[in-house]
C-alpha positions in Angstrom: 76.4 -96.2 107.2 78.8 -93.3 105.5 81.8 -93.6 104.0 84.2 -90.9 102.4 84.5 -92.2 98.7 88.4 -92.1 97.4 89.6 -90.1 94.2 90.4 -93.4 92.5 87.0 -94.6 93.0 86.1 -91.2 90.8 89.0 -90.7 89.1 89.1 -93.8 87.1 85.0 -95.2 87.6 82.9 -96.7 84.3 80.5 -94.7 82.4 78.4 -97.3 81.2 75.8 -99.8 81.8 78.0 -103.1 83.7 77.3 -105.2 81.0 78.7 -102.4 78.5 81.6 -102.5 80.8 82.3 -105.8 80.6 82.2 -105.7 76.6 84.2 -102.5 76.5 87.1 -104.5 79.3 86.7 -107.1 77.1 87.7 -105.5 73.6 90.5 -103.7 75.3 92.2 -107.4 76.3 91.6 -108.8 73.0 93.4 -105.5 71.2 96.6 -106.2 73.1 96.0 -110.2 73.0 96.0 -109.7 69.1 98.7 -107.3 68.9 101.0 -109.7 68.9 100.2 -111.1 65.0 101.2 -108.5 62.3 102.9 -110.7 60.1 99.8 -110.6 57.8 98.0 -107.6 56.3 95.4 -106.3 57.1 96.5 -108.1 60.4 94.2 -109.2 63.6 95.5 -106.6 65.5 94.3 -104.1 63.3 91.0 -105.5 62.3 90.3 -105.8 66.6 90.8 -102.2 66.9 88.7 -101.1 64.3 86.0 -103.4 65.4 86.6 -102.0 69.1 86.5 -98.7 67.9 83.9 -98.9 66.0 82.0 -100.4 69.3 83.3 -97.6 71.3 82.2 -95.1 69.3 78.3 -96.7 69.5 78.7 -97.4 73.4 79.8 -94.2 74.4 83.4 -92.8 74.7 84.0 -89.0 75.7 86.3 -86.4 73.8 88.3 -84.4 76.0 89.4 -81.2 75.4 93.1 -81.6 76.8 93.4 -84.1 73.8 93.2 -81.4 71.0 96.9 -80.7 71.0 97.5 -84.6 70.4 94.7 -84.7 67.8 96.4 -81.0 65.9 100.0 -82.6 65.7 98.6 -86.1 64.4 96.5 -84.3 61.8 99.6 -81.9 60.6 101.8 -84.7 60.9 99.9 -87.0 58.5 99.1 -83.9 56.5 103.0 -83.7 55.8 102.9 -87.1 54.6 100.0 -86.6 52.4 101.4 -83.7 50.6 104.8 -84.6 50.1 103.4 -88.4 48.9 100.8 -87.2 46.1 103.4 -86.4 43.1 104.2 -90.2 44.0 100.7 -91.8 44.2 99.9 -92.6 41.0 101.5 -95.6 39.8 102.7 -96.8 42.9 100.8 -98.1 45.3 103.1 -98.8 48.4 103.2 -94.8 48.7 99.5 -94.3 49.0 99.0 -97.7 51.6 102.2 -96.3 53.3 99.8 -93.0 54.1 96.6 -95.3 54.8 98.6 -97.1 57.1 100.0 -93.2 59.0 96.6 -92.2 59.1 95.2 -95.4 60.7 98.4 -95.3 62.7 97.0 -91.7 64.1 93.9 -93.4 64.5 94.6 -95.9 67.0 96.7 -93.2 68.9 93.3 -91.7 69.7 91.5 -94.6 70.0 93.9 -95.4 72.8 93.8 -91.9 74.3 89.7 -92.3 74.6 89.7 -95.5 75.6 92.2 -94.6 78.7 90.9 -91.4 80.0 88.0 -93.5 81.2 87.9 -96.4 83.7 91.3 -96.2 83.5 92.5 -98.8 86.3 90.2 -101.7 84.9 91.5 -101.1 81.5 94.2 -100.7 81.5 94.9 -103.9 83.4 92.8 -105.9 80.8 95.6 -104.2 78.9 98.4 -105.4 80.3 96.9 -108.9 81.1 96.3 -108.8 77.0 99.8 -107.7 76.1 101.4 -110.5 78.7 99.1 -112.7 76.6 100.2 -111.3 73.3 103.9 -111.1 74.4 103.9 -114.9 75.4 101.7 -116.0 72.1 104.8 -114.2 69.7 107.7 -115.2 72.2 106.6 -119.2 72.0 106.0 -118.8 68.2 109.7 -117.1 67.8 111.3 -120.1 70.5 109.4 -122.8 68.4 110.9 -121.7 65.2 114.2 -121.0 66.1 114.4 -124.3 67.8 112.6 -126.6 65.2 110.2 -127.1 67.3 107.7 -126.9 64.6 107.3 -128.6 61.3 107.9 -125.7 58.7 108.3 -123.4 61.2 111.9 -122.4 60.8 111.1 -121.0 57.6 108.2 -119.2 59.0 109.2 -118.2 62.4 112.7 -117.3 61.5 114.6 -114.8 59.0 118.1 -115.3 58.6 119.1 -117.4 61.4 117.1 -115.2 63.5 113.9 -115.5 65.4 110.9 -113.1 64.4 108.2 -115.3 65.5 104.6 -114.0 64.8 106.1 -110.6 63.0 107.4 -109.7 59.8 110.8 -109.1 61.2 113.1 -109.9 64.2 114.2 -106.5 65.2 110.3 -105.9 65.7 109.5 -108.7 67.9 112.5 -108.3 69.7 110.8 -104.6 70.6 107.6 -105.6 70.9 108.5 -108.2 73.2 109.6 -105.1 75.8 106.5 -104.2 77.5 105.5 -107.5 77.8 108.9 -108.7 79.7 108.6 -105.3 81.6 105.6 -106.3 82.9 106.0 -109.8 83.7 109.0 -108.0 85.9 107.0 -105.8 87.9 105.2 -109.3 88.8 108.2 -111.1 89.5 109.3 -108.0 91.9 106.1 -107.3 93.3 103.6 -110.1 93.6 102.8 -112.5 95.7 105.1 -115.9 95.2 102.3 -117.8 93.2 101.8 -114.9 90.8 105.6 -114.5 90.6 106.9 -117.8 89.9 104.0 -117.5 87.0 106.2 -114.0 86.2 109.3 -115.5 86.2 108.5 -118.5 83.8 106.9 -115.7 81.2 109.5 -113.3 81.3 112.2 -116.3 81.0 110.6 -117.1 78.1 110.2 -113.8 76.7 113.5 -112.8 77.4 114.8 -116.2 75.6 112.9 -114.6 72.4 114.2 -111.5 72.6 117.8 -113.0 72.7 116.6 -115.2 69.8 116.2 -112.1 68.0 119.7 -111.2 67.9 118.5 -107.5 67.9 121.0 -105.3 69.6 118.8 -102.8 70.1 116.1 -105.2 71.6 119.1 -106.4 73.6 120.0 -103.0 74.8 116.5 -102.0 74.8 115.4 -104.4 77.7 118.5 -103.6 80.0 118.0 -100.2 80.1 114.5 -100.0 80.3 114.3 -102.7 83.0 116.7 -100.5 85.2 114.8 -97.6 84.3 111.2 -99.0 85.3 112.7 -100.4 88.7 114.8 -97.4 89.3 111.4 -95.6 89.0 109.1 -98.4 91.4 111.6 -97.9 94.0 111.3 -94.3 93.9 107.9 -94.4 94.3 107.1 -97.4 96.2 105.4 -96.6 99.4 107.4 -98.6 102.3 111.0 -99.4 103.0 110.4 -103.7 102.9 108.8 -103.4 99.2 112.1 -101.1 98.2 113.9 -103.7 99.6 112.3 -106.3 97.9 112.5 -104.9 94.5 116.0 -104.4 95.2 116.6 -108.0 96.3 114.6 -109.6 93.7 115.6 -107.5 91.3 119.5 -109.0 92.0 118.2 -112.6 91.8 116.6 -111.8 88.0 119.8 -110.6 87.0 121.8 -113.5 88.2 119.3 -115.8 86.5 119.1 -114.0 83.0 123.2 -114.4 83.6 123.0 -118.2 84.3 120.5 -118.6 81.1 122.4 -116.9 78.5 125.6 -118.5 79.4 123.9 -122.0 79.3 122.6 -120.6 75.8 125.6 -119.4 74.7 126.9 -122.7 75.7 125.3 -123.6 71.9 127.7 -122.5 69.3 125.1 -121.7 66.6 123.7 -119.6 69.1 127.3 -118.6 70.5 128.2 -117.8 66.8 125.0 -115.6 65.5 125.4 -113.6 69.2 129.9 -112.8 68.7 128.1 -111.1 65.2 125.9 -109.6 65.9 127.3 -108.0 69.4 129.8 -106.4 67.4 129.7 -102.9 66.6 131.6 -102.2 63.7 128.9 -103.8 61.5 129.6 -103.2 57.9 125.7 -101.3 57.2 126.9 -98.8 60.0 130.1 -98.1 58.8 131.3 -95.8 55.8 130.1 -92.4 54.3 126.7 -94.3 53.5 126.7 -96.5 56.5 124.0 -95.8 58.9 125.4 -92.9 60.2 126.9 -91.4 57.7 123.2 -91.8 55.5 122.1 -89.6 59.0 124.1 -86.5 58.7 124.1 -86.2 54.8 120.3 -87.1 54.7 120.3 -83.9 57.7 121.8 -82.1 55.5 119.4 -82.9 52.4 116.8 -82.5 54.7 117.4 -78.8 55.3 117.0 -78.3 51.5 113.9 -79.3 50.6 110.2 -77.6 52.6 108.2 -80.8 51.1 110.9 -83.5 51.6 111.2 -86.5 48.8 108.5 -88.3 50.0 107.2 -91.6 51.4 109.5 -94.7 51.0 112.0 -92.4 48.2 115.4 -92.2 50.8 116.7 -95.6 49.0 116.7 -93.9 46.3 119.1 -91.5 46.8 120.9 -93.8 49.6 122.0 -97.7 49.6 119.5 -98.3 52.2 116.2 -96.6 54.9 117.0 -93.7 56.8 116.8 -96.1 60.0 115.9 -93.3 62.2 112.6 -92.2 62.7 113.3 -87.9 63.1 115.3 -88.0 60.1 112.2 -90.0 58.2 109.8 -87.7 59.2 111.7 -85.0 57.7 112.2 -87.0 54.0 108.7 -88.6 54.1 106.8 -85.5 54.7 109.4 -82.5 55.0 109.5 -79.6 57.2 105.9 -80.2 58.6 106.1 -83.7 59.5 110.0 -83.1 60.7 108.6 -80.7 63.1 105.6 -82.1 64.0 107.1 -85.9 64.7 109.5 -84.9 67.6 107.4 -81.9 68.8 104.9 -85.2 69.5 107.1 -87.2 70.6 109.7 -85.3 73.1 106.2 -83.6 74.3 104.7 -86.7 75.5 108.5 -87.9 77.2 108.4 -84.5 79.0 104.5 -84.8 79.9 105.6 -88.5 81.0 108.1 -87.5 83.4 105.7 -85.0 84.8 103.2 -87.5 86.1 105.4 -89.8 87.2 105.0 -89.4 90.8 101.5 -89.0 91.0 99.6 -91.3 93.0 97.1 -93.1 91.1 95.8 -96.5 91.3 97.8 -97.6 87.9 101.1 -96.2 88.9 103.1 -99.1 88.2 101.2 -99.9 84.9 102.1 -96.5 83.7 105.9 -96.8 84.5 106.4 -99.6 82.6 104.8 -98.3 79.8 106.7 -94.8 80.1 109.6 -96.8 80.6 109.0 -98.6 77.3 107.8 -95.9 74.9 111.2 -93.6 76.1 113.0 -97.0 74.9 111.4 -97.0 71.8 111.7 -92.8 71.5 115.9 -93.2 71.9 115.2 -96.6 69.6 114.0 -94.6 66.6 117.1 -92.7 66.5 119.1 -95.9 64.9 116.0 -97.3 63.2 112.6 -96.6 61.8 109.3 -96.8 64.1 107.3 -95.0 61.9 104.9 -97.7 61.7 104.9 -99.7 64.8 101.9 -100.3 66.1 102.9 -101.0 69.5 104.4 -97.8 69.6 101.6 -95.9 68.6 99.2 -98.0 71.4 101.4 -96.5 73.8 101.2 -93.4 72.9 97.6 -92.7 73.1 98.2 -94.6 76.2 100.3 -91.7 77.8 98.0 -89.5 76.8 94.9 -91.0 78.3 96.6 -92.3 81.8 97.6 -88.1 81.6 94.1 -87.5 81.2 92.9 -89.8 84.1 95.9 -88.9 86.2 94.8 -84.9 86.3 91.1 -85.9 86.6 92.2 -88.2 89.7 94.0 -84.8 91.1 91.3 -82.6 90.7 88.7 -84.9 92.3 91.4 -85.9 95.0 90.9 -82.4 96.3 87.7 -82.8 97.9 85.9 -85.8 100.0 82.5 -86.9 99.1 80.1 -88.7 101.3 77.9 -91.5 100.2 75.7 -94.0 101.9 77.2 -97.1 102.1 74.2 -100.3 103.6 75.1 -102.3 106.2 
């Protein structure tokens, strides 16, 4: 018997022997799961990522010509950082560490782009599963620390009365948990009953951790990215029944989350912290040298400094750091980095919108990652995201999915008939 092979079988097929394929997929899962543990340096995530990259290089990985713009922008971005840091390297190890970390982040972007471009559907599924496990680990750690469920855990797993879990900062914990939360939400609104119930449990734990991180950006980010993702899922759904299920389940999920928040706010300590953090008149945001005042003054300063002031120097001129990744690129790496960073980020966003409606087997995972990525792009205007590991993971994965989608489209133009045994 013969059959017509689908484009997806060719666009996402493995390129290595079965044993190597299984190893590569397992490594992707480990990278996703380990991404939750970054409160020590070098973190397990960094060690696993570097080990995985070495194994992928040894077992076979393809460099695509279409990724050259990504490589060039990453190189120029970090070249600008390095040039601006040269006068500061002597006697300041923190600057050298910052530069090394930036180059490492660029390497991880390339790694995720390369591995996502081949065997795409299976590798993205393993990354999604790993991130769900990692998100659950980080969320449980944050919740356990906040409620004193672990001896000595409050001091280790919280900061200033806010859950930080396995991260150094509550804001980063909240931002990291958004993508796992979106994956869990997708399971809730689309999966069969048993998987949907598991998704509800996972989503509840992660949402609780995000709330207890008391990060305004994470609260808003979760709401906006979830709404964006669900809207895209409705627009790209293949049937009316699927659209109806997404809408109905979403309404039920919103009501459940509202009920959870109402219950939690009945606790005085949580309600007080919530009121404090939900306020829009924070002292560090207001005034000439507040967060937004610094943005204006820093932008004016950047126009007169082609080489910037170097990494980690902004606080020497102003009371606090930039809290704006685009401004920080100008200040840390001069005009070269200041131009390349937003070019890289917003080129990725534009390409991301162009690929939303391509019918690929991994479209649902793509939509979740893209929604989370857009959320951090927006958040980068009010906080420093320059060294967030999960942001660069998403950046590289996006480019890998662009490559895979284009291959899928090209291979879908022809139908290849191959023999199949009875």
